[in-house]
N, C-alpha and C positions, 0 to 999 in steps of 0.2 A: 714879184708884185705887192701891191699894196691893199690890204683887207680892212675893212671898216665892220665892225661887229657890234652891231645895235641891240641893246635891250630897249624896248620902246617905253614911253612916258604912259606907264601902264594906269588905268581907271576901270572901275567895275560897276558904274551905275547900271542897274537893270539886269545884271548878269546873275546867274545862279551860283556862281563861284563861291566856294565856302573854304578857299586857301586863306593864309595870311596876305595882308595888303600892305605890309611893309616891304621896303626893299631889301634884297638879299644878294650876296655876292654871286655873281653870274659865273658858276665854276665851269660851266661847258665853255665859256669863252676864255676863262683863265688858263685851261688847259689848250685851247685852240691857239691864243696867242702864243704859248710856250712853243707849241708844235710847228707853228708857221715859223716863228724867228729861228728856230733850229734848222728849218729847211731855207733859211736866208731871204724870207718874206719878211715885209714889214706890215705890224698889224696894230690897230688902235680900238680898243674897247670903248664905245660912246655908251654909257650907262645913264639913260635919261631917267630912269626911276630914282636910282641912289642919287644923281647930281642935281635932280629936279628941271630937267630941261623940258621945255614945250617940244612940239613938233617941228616949229619953227628953229629952236635952237638945235634940235638934231639936225636938220638940213643945213644950218649955218656951219657945224662943226665937219659934217660930211664934205660940203663943198671946199672948206679949206683944206681936208686931208686928201681930196682928189684919188679916191680909191679906184683900183682896177675891178674889186669884187666888193659888194656890200652884202653881209649877211644879216637877216633880221629873224628873230626867233618868235615862235608863236605861243610861249608860255613864260611867266615870270620866274625864271631860273630852274635849275635841274630839279629842285626841291619840288616844285608843282608839275613836273610833265605828267605825273598820273593823274593829277586833279585839276587840270588847267582850264580857264574858261572856255567854255565851248565855242564862243564867238571869236571871229578874227577881226573885229572892229578896229582894235588899236594897232596891229600890225598893218592892217589895209590904210589906215590913215597916215601911218609913218611912211609906207611906201611910196604913196601918192604924193607925198610932200618932197621927196628926195628923189624921184625917179629920173629926173633928167642929170642929177649929180653924181648918181650911185654907181654907174657901171655896171658889171655884170651882177644880176641880183640873185641871192639863193635865199630859200627859207629852210630853216631848221626847226625842229620841236615835234610834239605830239601829233600836231595836223599833218604835218609833212610827213611824218613816219606813218601813220594809219590810213590817211587818204591823200595820198600825194598828187593824184590829178586834179582832185576838187580844190586842193589848197593852192596848187598852181595857177589854176583858173580864176580863183577869188583874188590872190593876190597878184597875179600876173607877174610873176618872178621867172626868171630863166631857167632855174633849177631848183630841185628840192633834193633834201638829204633824208634818206629813210633810216631811222634808227639814231643812234649817237655819232655826231657830228665831228668831234675834235681831230681825228686821225684822217678825215676825209677831204677838208678843207682845202688842203695844200696840193690837192690833185686837179682843184677846179681850174679851168682856163678860161680867162676872160674872152678870148677871141673866139671861142667855139659858140656857135648858136645853137637856138632849138631848145626845146624843153626836154631836160633831162632828169633823171633820178635813177639810182641804182635799184636793182630788183629786190634783195633781200635786205631786212633790217641790218645796219652794221653794229657789232658790238665791240667796244674798244678793249685793247689789251691794257688792263689795269696794271700789269708788271712793268709795263713800258711808259706809261704816262707819268711825267714828271711832277715832283713836289711843287705846288705853287706859292709864289712869293709875291704878295699884294702890297703895293706901296702903303708907306705910312698914312699918307695923307686919304687914301682910299678907306683904310681901316677907321681913322679918325671920323669920317663922315657916316659911318656904320654904327649909328648909336642903338639900334635894334637888337635886343636879346630875344631870339626866335622861341616862342613857346616858354618864356621865363615869366612866372608870375610871384615868386617869392620875395622879390625885392626890386627897387626901382635900379636900372642900370646905372651904375657909376662910371663905367668906362665902356669903349666900344666892344660889341660884340662880332662875330664872325661864324661863317659856315664853312664846313669841310666835309669829307668822305673818308670812312676807312674802309668801306666795302660798297660794292655796287650790284643790284639785282637782289633777287629773292629765291629761295628754293621752293617756295609756296605758290599756288596758283589759285587764289580766291576768286571767285566769280566776279567780284565787284572792281577787281584792281585791274587797271588798263596799262599793263606793262609789256605786253606780248611783243609789240614792236620796238621796244627801246628799254634800256635799263632792266632786261629780264633776267638772263642767267646769272647765278651769283658769283662774284669774283672779289677776293680780297685784294686790298692794297698791301704791298710790301712793307713791313714795320720800318725801315729806314726812311722810306718816302712820306711815312705818316709822321714819324718823328721830326723829320726836316721841316715839313709843312706846319706842323703844331708850334714848333719852336719859332719859326718865322712869324707866324700870327703873333705869338706872345711878345715877340722883339718888336713888332710894329704897335703894340699897344692894346691888342684884344684881351679882354679879361674873361670872356666867356665864348664858347665853341658850342655850335650847335650841329651835331652829325647828321647829315641828309640822308644816311644810308637807308634804303627802303626797309631793311629790319636789321637794326643794330643787334648782332648776337652775341651770347655771352662768352666770348674769348678772352681768356686770362691775360695772355700776354699783351692784348691791346689795352685792357684796364690797367695793367701794371705799369705800361709806357706812359699812359695818361696820368695815373696817380703820382709818377715821379715829378711831373711839371707842375701840379698844384693848381691847375685852372679848373673853374666851374664850367661844366657842359651840361646839355640836354642831348636827348635820343628820342627815337621812335623805334618801337619794338612789340613784341609779343610776350606779355607777362608769363603765359604758360611755358614759355621755353627756359626761364630762369628759375634755379632752385634758390631756396633762402640763402645759402651761402654765397653764391655769385651774386645776388641782390645786396648782400652785405658789403661785397668788394666794390659793387658799382657806386654804393654810397660812398665807401672810403675813397674811391678814386675821385670822387668831386662831382659826382651826378647830383644836379639841382632840379631836373626837369624830366619825367617820362611822360611820354606820349603812347599809351598801351592800345593797340587795336583788339577790341572786344568784339565789337559788333553786333552781336546778339546774345540775350541772356538765356537762351535755352540751348541744350546740346543739338536739338533738333534744328534750330535756326543757323547754327554754326556750320552744321553738316551740310544744309541746303545751301550755304555759302562756300562750300568747300575748304572750310579752315582747317581739317584735319588737326583739330585740337584734342588733346588726349587727357585733359583733365576735365573735372566738373565745374559747373558754374559756381558752386560753394568754394571749391578749391581755388579758382581764379580771383574770386573776391579776398581770399585769405592771403594769396600772394600780393595782392594789390595793397591790402592793408599792411602788410610787412614791409612792402617798399616805402609806404609812407612815413614808416617808422625811421628809415634810413635816408629818404630823399625827399627835400621841401615840399616839392609839387608833383602830383601823380594823377594822371588823368586816364580815365577808361574810354575810349572812342566807341561809341555806338551808332548804329545804323537803323534806318527806320526800313526794315523789310517788309513791314506790314502783315508779319505773321505772328510776332510777339505781342502779347496781351498788354495794353498801355499799362494797366494797374499794376501788374506784376513788373513792369519796367519801371515804374516810378517807384514802387517799394524797394527795388534793387538799388535804384539810384539813390534813395534817401538814406539807405543803411551805409553806402560808400561814403556820402557826403557827410553823415554823420560821424565816420572815422577818418574824415579828413581827405578823402580821396574824391577829386571832382570827375561827374560822370555827366557828360553831355547830354541835352536832350537829343533823341535819335535824329541823325541827319536823313531825309529823303535820299533813297539810294538812286543815283544818276547812273543809266547803263551806257558808260563811256564806250564809244566806239573802240575796237580794240581788246576790249575785257571780254572774259568768257560769258558775262550775263548779256553783252550787246549780241555775242555770236549765238548764244543759245534762243535769244528771241527772233532775230532776224538775219541770221547768217553772217558770211563775211562782210565787212564794211565796204559799202559803195561810195559813190560821190555824194549821195544824200544822207549820208550816216548820221552826221552831226543835227541836221535838220529832223531826222526821223527821231534820234533819241531826245532831243530837247523838246519837240512837240509831245511825245509820250511823256515825259517827264511834268511837263506843265499840266497835262490831262490827268496825270494820276494822282497828283497831290494838291490839296488846297491849302495846306499850311506848310510852312518851311521852317527850317532851323532857326535858332537864335543868332546864328553866325552867318546868315545869308540875308540878302534883300527880301523884305516881305513882298514885294511886286514884281517879280523877275518878268522881263518882256521876252516874246518871241524872238528866235535866233534871226529870223529874216529881218526884223525890225532893227535889231541890233546891228546888223552888218550893213543895212541899207546906206 
């Protein structure tokens, strides 16, 4: 069978989305293509965001390929499945444009995983995949009709997924260095993962239905993929791991290759010794989830943080001595005192560590925060969370749209 794997031409006007708006490698499709081809299928990735295709351009390529199955994702790459745009505007526009040439249609992503029935109804697809998709697409049969999804979220076996090998021309178009601010990118960047999932269950994190349980990739696969990226011209890699943990073997493997890289992590899990090794390995960017400046606030978010706020600041400042760019991520839980937050931010900024203005906390369907408020997500979960968010906050973060629109209006 022939599979078209579509990353839509993302746009974010009017959205509360606070993720990066640059293109990133669609890792889920990279794995899916490799798995499908190993099963004797043909697969083509149509990455409208990276290649600059319009919806009409996507249609043209789908029509030329004549797929039996077309897959559309509801989030711009695995990196943002946990904080996707709530609205399905762009996937919906894409599917409307290709409906008559797409064959059997499948939706994957956080919406399909958390609210499968509502996602199917909105998008009008033939099937949705709940959870991680790369191992399941080969089981799709285009001749079968009816709306289908499997019952439980699927978690991929990271010991079996292959090392990805991206074409040199794909890497050459990927000029973005995700979360890098220490220099202008002189060479292409890339993304990959050394692990998937997280052993923690913070209330704000929507990962219960995908990328949940912590799984490490085998070192040989990491080495093969990283070597392939370097050979294809990448000079910077961002590891999209939900939580990049201080594993010495991984850091030593990266250090041997002499490539710059960035990570997202929790600084409270790193000793000063391991922070030093992180810098020696080539890390140039750390995005550290702090969320709240008080122990009570972090406890309310179920962070299970075992060090004090002062110790967090000290480790961030130590990291800045080893790594060019360090950021402390803050959320606006509306419990921390704004004056104390600004004082804490000012101290970090004075020591070279960037701390963002607190981002208003969006209760993503599938997160413990959503479940605490309203129970298990139903078909109206995204509308409910979005309406609450717009009603609860009058001001938004400096990395969001200043005037977000209602979800119903975005999807109309």
